[in-house]
N, CA, C and O atoms as a Tinker XYZ file with bonds, in Angstrom:
   436  protein
     1  N    -32.465000   46.371000  -40.540000    73     2
     2  CA   -31.262000   45.648000  -40.473000    64     1     3
     3  C    -31.086000   44.864000  -41.745000    63     2     4     5
     4  O    -32.054000   44.329000  -42.285000    81     3
     5  N    -29.802000   44.783000  -42.260000    73     3     6
     6  CA   -29.347000   43.993000  -43.379000    64     5     7
     7  C    -29.031000   42.747000  -42.980000    63     6     8     9
     8  O    -28.110000   42.677000  -42.166000    81     7
     9  N    -29.581000   41.661000  -43.357000    73     7    10
    10  CA   -29.200000   40.193000  -43.085000    64     9    11
    11  C    -28.670000   39.550000  -44.288000    63    10    12    13
    12  O    -29.273000   39.516000  -45.361000    81    11
    13  N    -27.470000   39.020000  -44.056000    73    11    14
    14  CA   -26.746000   38.292000  -45.301000    64    13    15
    15  C    -26.575000   36.900000  -44.776000    63    14    16    17
    16  O    -26.347000   36.726000  -43.579000    81    15
    17  N    -26.678000   35.855000  -45.656000    73    15    18
    18  CA   -26.185000   34.590000  -45.686000    64    17    19
    19  C    -25.494000   34.235000  -46.744000    63    18    20    21
    20  O    -26.076000   34.412000  -47.814000    81    19
    21  N    -24.321000   33.742000  -46.787000    73    19    22
    22  CA   -23.483000   33.522000  -47.759000    64    21    23
    23  C    -22.864000   31.821000  -47.503000    63    22    24    25
    24  O    -22.327000   31.428000  -46.467000    81    23
    25  N    -23.096000   31.069000  -48.644000    73    23    26
    26  CA   -22.429000   29.729000  -48.538000    64    25    27
    27  C    -21.201000   29.662000  -49.425000    63    26    28    29
    28  O    -21.243000   29.724000  -50.653000    81    27
    29  N    -20.119000   29.531000  -48.705000    73    27    30
    30  CA   -18.672000   29.325000  -49.407000    64    29    31
    31  C    -18.384000   27.907000  -49.379000    63    30    32    33
    32  O    -18.232000   27.257000  -48.344000    81    31
    33  N    -18.291000   27.289000  -50.982000    73    31    34
    34  CA   -17.550000   26.016000  -51.073000    64    33    35
    35  C    -16.480000   26.163000  -51.478000    63    34    36    37
    36  O    -16.242000   26.739000  -52.539000    81    35
    37  N    -15.374000   25.538000  -50.509000    73    35    38
    38  CA   -14.030000   25.709000  -50.682000    64    37    39
    39  C    -13.311000   24.580000  -51.394000    63    38    40    41
    40  O    -13.906000   23.513000  -51.546000    81    39
    41  N    -12.205000   24.724000  -51.794000    73    39    42
    42  CA   -11.571000   23.624000  -52.427000    64    41    43
    43  C    -11.118000   22.735000  -51.354000    63    42    44    45
    44  O    -10.508000   23.155000  -50.370000    81    43
    45  N    -11.443000   21.403000  -51.561000    73    43    46
    46  CA   -11.209000   20.496000  -50.432000    64    45    47
    47  C     -9.797000   20.452000  -49.956000    63    46    48    49
    48  O     -9.633000   20.041000  -48.807000    81    47
    49  N     -8.797000   20.791000  -50.616000    73    47    50
    50  CA    -7.475000   20.913000  -50.043000    64    49    51
    51  C     -7.358000   22.228000  -49.231000    63    50    52    53
    52  O     -6.362000   22.441000  -48.541000    81    51
    53  N     -8.335000   23.065000  -49.316000    73    51    54
    54  CA    -8.161000   24.388000  -48.394000    64    53    55
    55  C     -9.000000   24.278000  -47.223000    63    54    56    57
    56  O     -8.879000   25.156000  -46.369000    81    55
    57  N     -9.758000   23.427000  -47.057000    73    55    58
    58  CA   -10.754000   23.285000  -45.936000    64    57    59
    59  C    -10.177000   23.601000  -44.607000    63    58    60    61
    60  O    -10.810000   24.312000  -43.826000    81    59
    61  N     -9.057000   23.133000  -44.314000    73    59    62
    62  CA    -8.342000   23.281000  -43.038000    64    61    63
    63  C     -7.761000   24.712000  -42.912000    63    62    64    65
    64  O     -7.493000   25.213000  -41.820000    81    63
    65  N     -7.603000   25.272000  -43.977000    73    63    66
    66  CA    -7.033000   26.752000  -44.116000    64    65    67
    67  C     -7.870000   27.739000  -44.138000    63    66    68    69
    68  O     -7.418000   28.876000  -44.006000    81    67
    69  N     -9.325000   27.530000  -44.315000    73    67    70
    70  CA   -10.286000   28.470000  -44.463000    64    69    71
    71  C    -10.466000   29.441000  -43.301000    63    70    72    73
    72  O    -10.231000   30.642000  -43.438000    81    71
    73  N    -10.901000   28.884000  -42.115000    73    71    74
    74  CA   -11.180000   29.652000  -41.015000    64    73    75
    75  C     -9.985000   30.585000  -40.557000    63    74    76    77
    76  O    -10.181000   31.750000  -40.210000    81    75
    77  N     -8.671000   29.964000  -40.580000    73    75    78
    78  CA    -7.493000   30.607000  -40.199000    64    77    79
    79  C     -7.443000   32.025000  -41.230000    63    78    80    81
    80  O     -7.310000   33.179000  -40.821000    81    79
    81  N     -7.564000   31.662000  -42.451000    73    79    82
    82  CA    -7.340000   32.513000  -43.460000    64    81    83
    83  C     -8.378000   33.610000  -43.468000    63    82    84    85
    84  O     -8.056000   34.721000  -43.888000    81    83
    85  N     -9.634000   33.369000  -43.020000    73    83    86
    86  CA   -10.570000   34.538000  -42.936000    64    85    87
    87  C    -10.582000   35.094000  -41.679000    63    86    88    89
    88  O    -11.388000   36.013000  -41.529000    81    87
    89  N     -9.814000   34.743000  -40.610000    73    87    90
    90  CA    -9.824000   35.244000  -39.265000    64    89    91
    91  C     -9.603000   36.954000  -39.344000    63    90    92    93
    92  O    -10.432000   37.707000  -38.833000    81    91
    93  N     -8.435000   37.439000  -40.017000    73    91    94
    94  CA    -8.338000   38.853000  -39.972000    64    93    95
    95  C     -9.624000   39.470000  -40.482000    63    94    96    97
    96  O    -10.010000   40.447000  -39.840000    81    95
    97  N    -10.311000   39.113000  -41.445000    73    95    98
    98  CA   -11.606000   39.730000  -42.075000    64    97    99
    99  C    -12.631000   39.600000  -41.034000    63    98   100   101
   100  O    -13.271000   40.612000  -40.746000    81    99
   101  N    -12.868000   38.543000  -40.454000    73    99   102
   102  CA   -13.796000   38.246000  -39.457000    64   101   103
   103  C    -13.682000   39.317000  -38.297000    63   102   104   105
   104  O    -14.549000   40.129000  -37.974000    81   103
   105  N    -12.416000   39.144000  -37.735000    73   103   106
   106  CA   -12.131000   40.303000  -36.774000    64   105   107
   107  C    -12.338000   41.572000  -37.062000    63   106   108   109
   108  O    -12.929000   42.279000  -36.246000    81   107
   109  N    -11.916000   42.053000  -38.201000    73   107   110
   110  CA   -12.143000   43.488000  -38.582000    64   109   111
   111  C    -13.391000   43.631000  -38.834000    63   110   112   113
   112  O    -13.860000   44.678000  -38.388000    81   111
   113  N    -14.202000   42.870000  -39.464000    73   111   114
   114  CA   -15.697000   43.088000  -39.811000    64   113   115
   115  C    -16.455000   43.188000  -38.304000    63   114   116   117
   116  O    -17.456000   43.894000  -38.189000    81   115
   117  N    -16.004000   42.564000  -37.354000    73   115   118
   118  CA   -16.751000   42.576000  -36.027000    64   117   119
   119  C    -16.464000   43.872000  -35.444000    63   118   120   121
   120  O    -17.296000   44.362000  -34.681000    81   119
   121  N    -15.380000   44.490000  -35.710000    73   119   122
   122  CA   -15.231000   45.898000  -35.024000    64   121   123
   123  C    -15.824000   47.006000  -35.762000    63   122   124   125
   124  O    -15.735000   48.125000  -35.257000    81   123
   125  N    -16.475000   46.850000  -36.993000    73   123   126
   126  CA   -17.151000   47.840000  -37.691000    64   125   127
   127  C    -18.366000   48.506000  -36.869000    63   126   128   129
   128  O    -19.173000   47.740000  -36.342000    81   127
   129  N    -18.516000   49.759000  -36.750000    73   127   130
   130  CA   -19.561000   50.281000  -36.004000    64   129   131
   131  C    -20.930000   49.812000  -36.231000    63   130   132   133
   132  O    -21.690000   49.705000  -35.269000    81   131
   133  N    -21.330000   49.508000  -37.479000    73   131   134
   134  CA   -22.576000   48.953000  -37.855000    64   133   135
   135  C    -22.739000   47.462000  -37.794000    63   134   136   137
   136  O    -23.837000   46.938000  -37.986000    81   135
   137  N    -21.695000   46.804000  -37.540000    73   135   138
   138  CA   -22.034000   45.297000  -37.562000    64   137   139
   139  C    -22.848000   44.776000  -36.330000    63   138   140   141
   140  O    -22.505000   45.128000  -35.202000    81   139
   141  N    -23.814000   44.027000  -36.501000    73   139   142
   142  CA   -24.607000   43.494000  -35.595000    64   141   143
   143  C    -24.009000   42.221000  -35.092000    63   142   144   145
   144  O    -23.806000   42.024000  -33.894000    81   143
   145  N    -23.683000   41.214000  -36.197000    73   143   146
   146  CA   -22.874000   39.920000  -35.831000    64   145   147
   147  C    -22.401000   39.492000  -37.298000    63   146   148   149
   148  O    -22.821000   39.989000  -38.343000    81   147
   149  N    -21.451000   38.481000  -37.179000    73   147   150
   150  CA   -20.728000   37.872000  -38.211000    64   149   151
   151  C    -20.164000   36.710000  -37.854000    63   150   152   153
   152  O    -19.068000   36.665000  -37.295000    81   151
   153  N    -20.955000   35.543000  -38.185000    73   151   154
   154  CA   -20.709000   34.199000  -37.631000    64   153   155
   155  C    -20.626000   33.171000  -38.579000    63   154   156   157
   156  O    -21.476000   33.018000  -39.456000    81   155
   157  N    -19.509000   32.368000  -38.423000    73   155   158
   158  CA   -19.109000   31.411000  -39.333000    64   157   159
   159  C    -19.807000   30.037000  -38.886000    63   158   160   161
   160  O    -19.912000   29.791000  -37.684000    81   159
   161  N    -20.260000   29.186000  -39.806000    73   159   162
   162  CA   -20.607000   27.687000  -39.578000    64   161   163
   163  C    -20.161000   26.787000  -40.582000    63   162   164   165
   164  O    -19.698000   27.207000  -41.643000    81   163
   165  N    -20.250000   25.775000  -40.366000    73   163   166
   166  CA   -20.120000   24.720000  -41.674000    64   165   167
   167  C    -21.122000   23.738000  -41.707000    63   166   168   169
   168  O    -21.819000   23.344000  -40.772000    81   167
   169  N    -21.121000   23.356000  -42.972000    73   167   170
   170  CA   -22.305000   22.419000  -43.446000    64   169   171
   171  C    -21.936000   20.966000  -42.829000    63   170   172   173
   172  O    -20.832000   20.427000  -42.905000    81   171
   173  N    -23.031000   20.478000  -42.237000    73   171   174
   174  CA   -22.902000   19.053000  -41.902000    64   173   175
   175  C    -23.113000   18.045000  -42.928000    63   174   176   177
   176  O    -22.831000   16.857000  -42.774000    81   175
   177  N    -23.655000   18.591000  -44.061000    73   175   178
   178  CA   -23.730000   17.727000  -45.312000    64   177   179
   179  C    -22.740000   17.679000  -46.331000    63   178   180   181
   180  O    -22.634000   16.759000  -47.142000    81   179
   181  N    -21.839000   18.935000  -46.261000    73   179   182
   182  CA   -20.736000   19.068000  -47.305000    64   181   183
   183  C    -19.541000   19.538000  -46.476000    63   182   184   185
   184  O    -19.427000   20.752000  -46.311000    81   183
   185  N    -18.703000   18.776000  -45.975000    73   183   186
   186  CA   -17.514000   19.204000  -45.383000    64   185   187
   187  C    -16.802000   20.324000  -45.882000    63   186   188   189
   188  O    -16.246000   21.077000  -45.083000    81   187
   189  N    -16.742000   20.559000  -47.284000    73   187   190
   190  CA   -16.219000   21.621000  -47.917000    64   189   191
   191  C    -16.941000   23.008000  -47.980000    63   190   192   193
   192  O    -16.516000   23.959000  -48.636000    81   191
   193  N    -18.016000   23.018000  -47.266000    73   191   194
   194  CA   -19.011000   24.299000  -47.405000    64   193   195
   195  C    -19.138000   25.076000  -46.103000    63   194   196   197
   196  O    -19.660000   24.507000  -45.143000    81   195
   197  N    -18.708000   26.322000  -45.989000    73   195   198
   198  CA   -18.799000   27.221000  -44.710000    64   197   199
   199  C    -19.965000   28.119000  -45.082000    63   198   200   201
   200  O    -20.251000   28.460000  -46.230000    81   199
   201  N    -20.616000   28.467000  -43.946000    73   199   202
   202  CA   -21.769000   29.146000  -44.037000    64   201   203
   203  C    -21.588000   30.546000  -43.224000    63   202   204   205
   204  O    -21.352000   30.412000  -42.024000    81   203
   205  N    -21.668000   31.817000  -43.712000    73   203   206
   206  CA   -21.476000   32.968000  -42.974000    64   205   207
   207  C    -22.796000   33.674000  -42.770000    63   206   208   209
   208  O    -23.450000   33.948000  -43.776000    81   207
   209  N    -23.228000   33.978000  -41.651000    73   207   210
   210  CA   -24.345000   34.558000  -41.313000    64   209   211
   211  C    -23.802000   35.974000  -40.749000    63   210   212   213
   212  O    -22.950000   36.017000  -39.861000    81   211
   213  N    -24.365000   37.127000  -41.339000    73   211   214
   214  CA   -23.912000   38.316000  -40.986000    64   213   215
   215  C    -25.035000   39.481000  -41.053000    63   214   216   217
   216  O    -25.852000   39.418000  -41.971000    81   215
   217  N    -25.098000   40.362000  -40.275000    73   215   218
   218  CA   -26.108000   41.364000  -40.163000    64   217   219
   219  C    -25.378000   42.796000  -39.953000    63   218   220   221
   220  O    -24.342000   42.839000  -39.288000    81   219
   221  N    -25.891000   43.884000  -40.486000    73   219   222
   222  CA   -25.459000   45.142000  -40.435000    64   221   223
   223  C    -26.774000   46.183000  -39.941000    63   222   224   225
   224  O    -27.897000   46.113000  -40.440000    81   223
   225  N    -26.433000   47.005000  -39.020000    73   223   226
   226  CA   -27.479000   47.794000  -38.691000    64   225   227
   227  C    -28.392000   48.639000  -39.506000    63   226   228   229
   228  O    -29.523000   48.977000  -39.159000    81   227
   229  N    -27.793000   48.955000  -40.638000    73   227   230
   230  CA   -28.452000   49.691000  -41.784000    64   229   231
   231  C    -27.775000   49.644000  -43.000000    63   230   232   233
   232  O    -26.562000   49.432000  -42.974000    81   231
   233  N    -28.447000   49.830000  -44.237000    73   231   234
   234  CA   -27.932000   49.873000  -45.483000    64   233   235
   235  C    -26.509000   50.429000  -45.767000    63   234   236   237
   236  O    -25.661000   49.936000  -46.510000    81   235
   237  N    -26.414000   51.718000  -44.914000    73   235   238
   238  CA   -25.145000   52.456000  -44.937000    64   237   239
   239  C    -24.078000   51.586000  -44.230000    63   238   240   241
   240  O    -22.941000   51.566000  -44.701000    81   239
   241  N    -24.352000   50.936000  -43.236000    73   239   242
   242  CA   -23.228000   50.177000  -42.640000    64   241   243
   243  C    -22.784000   49.113000  -43.613000    63   242   244   245
   244  O    -21.592000   48.888000  -43.823000    81   243
   245  N    -23.827000   48.428000  -44.236000    73   243   246
   246  CA   -23.547000   47.344000  -45.056000    64   245   247
   247  C    -22.683000   48.020000  -46.266000    63   246   248   249
   248  O    -21.691000   47.394000  -46.641000    81   247
   249  N    -22.949000   49.067000  -46.801000    73   247   250
   250  CA   -22.110000   49.655000  -47.916000    64   249   251
   251  C    -20.716000   49.929000  -47.442000    63   250   252   253
   252  O    -19.699000   49.656000  -48.079000    81   251
   253  N    -20.770000   50.563000  -46.122000    73   251   254
   254  CA   -19.324000   50.894000  -45.463000    64   253   255
   255  C    -18.571000   49.530000  -45.482000    63   254   256   257
   256  O    -17.390000   49.563000  -45.828000    81   255
   257  N    -19.114000   48.369000  -45.156000    73   255   258
   258  CA   -18.590000   47.174000  -45.018000    64   257   259
   259  C    -17.838000   46.653000  -46.343000    63   258   260   261
   260  O    -16.664000   46.283000  -46.358000    81   259
   261  N    -18.638000   46.682000  -47.368000    73   259   262
   262  CA   -18.139000   46.249000  -48.788000    64   261   263
   263  C    -17.327000   47.220000  -49.426000    63   262   264   265
   264  O    -16.710000   46.848000  -50.424000    81   263
   265  N    -17.194000   48.519000  -49.003000    73   263   266
   266  CA   -15.851000   49.481000  -49.375000    64   265   267
   267  C    -14.806000   49.442000  -48.414000    63   266   268   269
   268  O    -13.896000   50.267000  -48.499000    81   267
   269  N    -14.819000   48.556000  -47.475000    73   267   270
   270  CA   -13.704000   48.501000  -46.567000    64   269   271
   271  C    -12.307000   47.981000  -47.253000    63   270   272   273
   272  O    -12.385000   47.307000  -48.280000    81   271
   273  N    -11.187000   48.256000  -46.754000    73   271   274
   274  CA   -10.024000   47.704000  -47.173000    64   273   275
   275  C     -9.866000   46.159000  -46.787000    63   274   276   277
   276  O     -9.289000   45.356000  -47.521000    81   275
   277  N    -10.446000   45.829000  -45.547000    73   275   278
   278  CA   -10.453000   44.292000  -45.195000    64   277   279
   279  C    -11.488000   43.426000  -46.155000    63   278   280   281
   280  O    -11.332000   42.237000  -46.434000    81   279
   281  N    -12.538000   44.238000  -46.586000    73   279   282
   282  CA   -13.368000   43.438000  -47.419000    64   281   283
   283  C    -12.877000   43.055000  -48.727000    63   282   284   285
   284  O    -13.040000   41.915000  -49.161000    81   283
   285  N    -12.188000   44.114000  -49.472000    73   283   286
   286  CA   -11.453000   43.878000  -50.563000    64   285   287
   287  C    -10.319000   42.942000  -50.417000    63   286   288   289
   288  O    -10.153000   42.153000  -51.347000    81   287
   289  N     -9.552000   42.896000  -49.463000    73   287   290
   290  CA    -8.542000   41.890000  -49.152000    64   289   291
   291  C     -8.921000   40.576000  -49.020000    63   290   292   293
   292  O     -8.205000   39.660000  -49.424000    81   291
   293  N    -10.172000   40.372000  -48.395000    73   291   294
   294  CA   -10.685000   38.922000  -48.149000    64   293   295
   295  C    -11.360000   38.589000  -49.442000    63   294   296   297
   296  O    -11.431000   37.388000  -49.704000    81   295
   297  N    -11.902000   39.493000  -50.355000    73   295   298
   298  CA   -12.420000   38.875000  -51.457000    64   297   299
   299  C    -11.239000   38.298000  -52.479000    63   298   300   301
   300  O    -11.370000   37.332000  -53.230000    81   299
   301  N    -10.177000   39.039000  -52.338000    73   299   302
   302  CA    -8.970000   38.634000  -53.194000    64   301   303
   303  C     -8.489000   37.170000  -52.654000    63   302   304   305
   304  O     -8.273000   36.170000  -53.338000    81   303
   305  N     -8.388000   37.309000  -51.338000    73   303   306
   306  CA    -7.887000   35.881000  -50.873000    64   305   307
   307  C     -8.689000   34.849000  -51.062000    63   306   308   309
   308  O     -8.184000   33.773000  -51.385000    81   307
   309  N    -10.189000   34.978000  -50.889000    73   307   310
   310  CA   -11.068000   33.852000  -51.013000    64   309   311
   311  C    -10.976000   33.417000  -52.491000    63   310   312   313
   312  O    -11.046000   32.211000  -52.732000    81   311
   313  N    -10.830000   34.270000  -53.467000    73   311   314
   314  CA   -10.625000   33.806000  -54.857000    64   313   315
   315  C     -9.883000   32.608000  -55.092000    63   314   316   317
   316  O    -10.224000   31.798000  -55.954000    81   315
   317  N     -8.781000   32.448000  -54.285000    73   315   318
   318  CA    -7.711000   31.306000  -54.462000    64   317   319
   319  C     -8.253000   30.090000  -53.704000    63   318   320   321
   320  O     -7.807000   28.964000  -53.927000    81   319
   321  N     -9.191000   30.317000  -52.832000    73   319   322
   322  CA    -9.687000   29.209000  -51.871000    64   321   323
   323  C    -10.997000   28.435000  -52.267000    63   322   324   325
   324  O    -11.225000   27.255000  -52.003000    81   323
   325  N    -11.822000   29.306000  -52.948000    73   323   326
   326  CA   -13.172000   28.813000  -53.250000    64   325   327
   327  C    -13.045000   27.590000  -54.398000    63   326   328   329
   328  O    -12.148000   27.503000  -55.237000    81   327
   329  N    -14.051000   26.772000  -54.237000    73   327   330
   330  CA   -14.140000   25.946000  -55.416000    64   329   331
   331  C    -15.357000   26.433000  -56.420000    63   330   332   333
   332  O    -15.584000   25.847000  -57.479000    81   331
   333  N    -16.001000   27.405000  -56.031000    73   331   334
   334  CA   -17.195000   27.784000  -56.932000    64   333   335
   335  C    -17.477000   29.180000  -56.481000    63   334   336   337
   336  O    -17.038000   29.550000  -55.392000    81   335
   337  N    -18.202000   30.011000  -57.262000    73   335   338
   338  CA   -18.772000   31.261000  -56.876000    64   337   339
   339  C    -19.546000   31.044000  -55.545000    63   338   340   341
   340  O    -20.161000   29.978000  -55.509000    81   339
   341  N    -19.639000   31.801000  -54.489000    73   339   342
   342  CA   -20.435000   31.695000  -53.469000    64   341   343
   343  C    -21.842000   32.047000  -53.709000    63   342   344   345
   344  O    -22.136000   32.865000  -54.581000    81   343
   345  N    -22.701000   31.485000  -52.999000    73   343   346
   346  CA   -24.250000   31.700000  -53.082000    64   345   347
   347  C    -24.628000   32.702000  -51.886000    63   346   348   349
   348  O    -24.289000   32.516000  -50.718000    81   347
   349  N    -25.434000   33.870000  -52.383000    73   347   350
   350  CA   -25.802000   34.754000  -51.190000    64   349   351
   351  C    -27.239000   35.112000  -51.199000    63   350   352   353
   352  O    -27.893000   35.247000  -52.233000    81   351
   353  N    -27.765000   35.281000  -49.831000    73   351   354
   354  CA   -29.098000   35.936000  -49.694000    64   353   355
   355  C    -28.792000   37.184000  -48.866000    63   354   356   357
   356  O    -28.110000   37.095000  -47.845000    81   355
   357  N    -29.295000   38.359000  -49.301000    73   355   358
   358  CA   -29.120000   39.470000  -48.931000    64   357   359
   359  C    -30.559000   40.447000  -48.756000    63   358   360   361
   360  O    -31.049000   41.110000  -49.670000    81   359
   361  N    -30.959000   40.377000  -47.700000    73   359   362
   362  CA   -32.320000   41.108000  -47.305000    64   361   363
   363  C    -32.332000   42.207000  -46.279000    63   362   364   365
   364  O    -31.471000   42.272000  -45.401000    81   363
   365  N    -33.289000   43.045000  -46.396000    73   363   366
   366  CA   -33.353000   43.889000  -45.510000    64   365   367
   367  C    -34.569000   43.591000  -44.491000    63   366   368   369
   368  O    -35.701000   43.507000  -44.967000    81   367
   369  N    -34.377000   43.433000  -43.145000    73   367   370
   370  CA   -35.397000   42.748000  -42.132000    64   369   371
   371  C    -35.742000   43.645000  -41.003000    63   370   372   373
   372  O    -34.826000   44.328000  -40.546000    81   371
   373  N    -36.875000   43.742000  -40.505000    73   371   374
   374  CA   -37.032000   44.611000  -39.218000    64   373   375
   375  C    -36.371000   43.951000  -38.110000    63   374   376   377
   376  O    -36.261000   42.728000  -38.026000    81   375
   377  N    -35.911000   44.830000  -37.215000    73   375   378
   378  CA   -35.288000   44.320000  -35.868000    64   377   379
   379  C    -33.936000   44.856000  -35.822000    63   378   380   381
   380  O    -33.497000   45.532000  -36.752000    81   379
   381  N    -33.255000   44.586000  -34.780000    73   379   382
   382  CA   -31.975000   44.890000  -34.451000    64   381   383
   383  C    -31.010000   43.824000  -33.980000    63   382   384   385
   384  O    -30.005000   44.087000  -33.321000    81   383
   385  N    -31.395000   42.517000  -34.380000    73   383   386
   386  CA   -30.577000   41.286000  -34.251000    64   385   387
   387  C    -31.493000   40.153000  -33.947000    63   386   388   389
   388  O    -32.681000   40.130000  -34.271000    81   387
   389  N    -30.860000   39.209000  -33.300000    73   387   390
   390  CA   -31.718000   37.917000  -33.115000    64   389   391
   391  C    -32.952000   38.015000  -32.019000    63   390   392   393
   392  O    -32.881000   38.794000  -31.069000    81   391
   393  N    -33.836000   37.344000  -32.191000    73   391   394
   394  CA   -34.984000   37.364000  -31.337000    64   393   395
   395  C    -35.125000   35.852000  -30.866000    63   394   396   397
   396  O    -34.542000   34.958000  -31.481000    81   395
   397  N    -35.865000   35.612000  -29.828000    73   395   398
   398  CA   -36.192000   34.449000  -29.334000    64   397   399
   399  C    -37.119000   33.769000  -30.007000    63   398   400   401
   400  O    -38.122000   34.372000  -30.388000    81   399
   401  N    -36.971000   32.524000  -30.251000    73   399   402
   402  CA   -37.785000   31.450000  -30.938000    64   401   403
   403  C    -39.009000   31.377000  -29.873000    63   402   404   405
   404  O    -38.741000   31.189000  -28.686000    81   403
   405  N    -40.406000   31.532000  -30.319000    73   403   406
   406  CA   -41.509000   31.347000  -29.600000    64   405   407
   407  C    -41.847000   29.832000  -29.395000    63   406   408   409
   408  O    -42.383000   29.414000  -28.368000    81   407
   409  N    -41.532000   29.136000  -30.333000    73   407   410
   410  CA   -42.166000   27.762000  -30.319000    64   409   411
   411  C    -41.328000   26.631000  -29.626000    63   410   412   413
   412  O    -41.640000   25.442000  -29.692000    81   411
   413  N    -40.285000   27.093000  -28.986000    73   411   414
   414  CA   -39.400000   26.096000  -28.354000    64   413   415
   415  C    -38.736000   26.644000  -27.106000    63   414   416   417
   416  O    -37.900000   27.533000  -27.262000    81   415
   417  N    -39.012000   26.219000  -25.910000    73   415   418
   418  CA   -38.615000   26.639000  -24.792000    64   417   419
   419  C    -38.034000   25.404000  -23.876000    63   418   420   421
   420  O    -38.729000   24.411000  -23.662000    81   419
   421  N    -36.879000   25.525000  -23.422000    73   419   422
   422  CA   -36.361000   24.312000  -22.580000    64   421   423
   423  C    -37.334000   23.768000  -21.437000    63   422   424   425
   424  O    -37.970000   24.549000  -20.728000    81   423
   425  N    -37.404000   22.509000  -21.313000    73   423   426
   426  CA   -38.305000   22.059000  -20.183000    64   425   427
   427  C    -37.530000   21.672000  -18.995000    63   426   428   429
   428  O    -36.463000   21.058000  -19.003000    81   427
   429  N    -38.143000   22.074000  -18.031000    73   427   430
   430  CA   -37.455000   21.722000  -16.675000    64   429   431
   431  C    -37.241000   20.296000  -16.471000    63   430   432   433
   432  O    -38.077000   19.492000  -16.885000    81   431
   433  N    -36.063000   19.873000  -15.793000    73   431   434
   434  CA   -35.749000   18.572000  -15.525000    64   433   435
   435  C    -35.595000   18.275000  -14.192000    63   434   436
   436  O    -35.311000   17.130000  -13.843000    81   435
């Protein structure tokens, strides 16, 4: 599985526009055959920073993603909204998605 984490720092004046702007990209990516997940969050420390966690079933699925029309369109759009070049981690990991964390289990109440 290819796991990718990307930090996008957006221009302050574009903060409220970011999620609506990337929604078509998000929806299209989630429909890709090899997409495992594609999830947006935002930083609690920097209100202008959004974090994207994404995974693809194989290197080929990841390659197809970056060659897609919706990827190219999103990169073009993002260039007008970001305040700096995004930071990325891109690694191949074993597994097919999220696993349960062994160290924390909800207590009965």
